[in-house]
DOLUM-548491 format. One line per 8 residues: their letters; for each residue y, x, z of C-alpha. Coordinates in nm, 2 decimals. Each point is the difference from the previous one (the first is absolute). Example, Ala and Ser with C-alpha at 12.3 -4.5 7.8 and 13.67 -1.06 7.14 Angstrom:
! residues 2
AS = -0.45,1.23,0.78  0.34,0.14,-0.07 $
***
This chain:
! residues 57
XXXXXXXX = -1.50,8.73,-6.17  -0.34,-0.02,-0.05  -0.32,0.20,0.12  -0.06,0.08,-0.33  0.34,0.24,-0.02  -0.09,0.17,0.35  -0.01,0.41,-0.02  -0.28,0.13,0.09 $
XXXXXXXX = 0.00,0.06,0.35  0.32,-0.14,0.06  0.10,-0.24,0.21  0.29,-0.30,-0.03  0.26,0.01,0.26  0.26,-0.18,0.11  0.32,0.22,-0.04  0.23,-0.23,0.31 $
XXXXXXXX = -0.28,-0.17,0.17  0.04,-0.43,0.03  0.06,0.03,0.36  0.32,0.21,-0.06  0.12,-0.24,-0.29  -0.17,0.15,-0.31  -0.08,-0.27,-0.27  -0.46,0.01,-0.01 $
XXXXXXXX = 0.07,-0.09,-0.39  0.22,0.17,-0.14  -0.14,0.34,-0.20  0.33,0.19,0.08  -0.13,0.00,0.40  -0.35,0.15,-0.10  -0.11,0.33,-0.07  -0.30,0.18,-0.05 $
XXXXXXXX = -0.17,0.27,0.25  -0.26,0.21,0.06  -0.23,-0.07,0.33  0.23,0.26,0.22  0.32,-0.10,-0.14  -0.13,-0.36,0.11  -0.09,0.07,0.30  0.33,0.23,0.11 $
XXXXXXXX = 0.22,-0.31,-0.14  -0.17,-0.23,0.23  0.02,0.19,0.32  0.44,0.08,-0.12  0.02,-0.38,-0.03  -0.25,-0.08,0.32  0.28,0.22,0.19  0.29,-0.13,-0.18 $
XXXXXXXX = -0.11,-0.40,0.13  -0.12,0.16,0.33  0.36,0.15,0.09  0.16,-0.28,-0.11  -0.20,-0.28,0.27  0.05,0.21,0.24  0.40,0.03,-0.07  -0.01,-0.39,0.05 $
X = -0.13,-0.01,0.31 $
***
């Protein structure tokens, strides 16, 4: 995807983070989110990753 395809006010987001096995180049692992949706998705994945790390200790 190039910058010309970017919908106004949207941010490109990896559905499954690379750290959890998501493919950084696969178009099916990407979606456009509003800024607020992006914040919420990042918070969600940060919690998931944090909990996984706590369980590994």
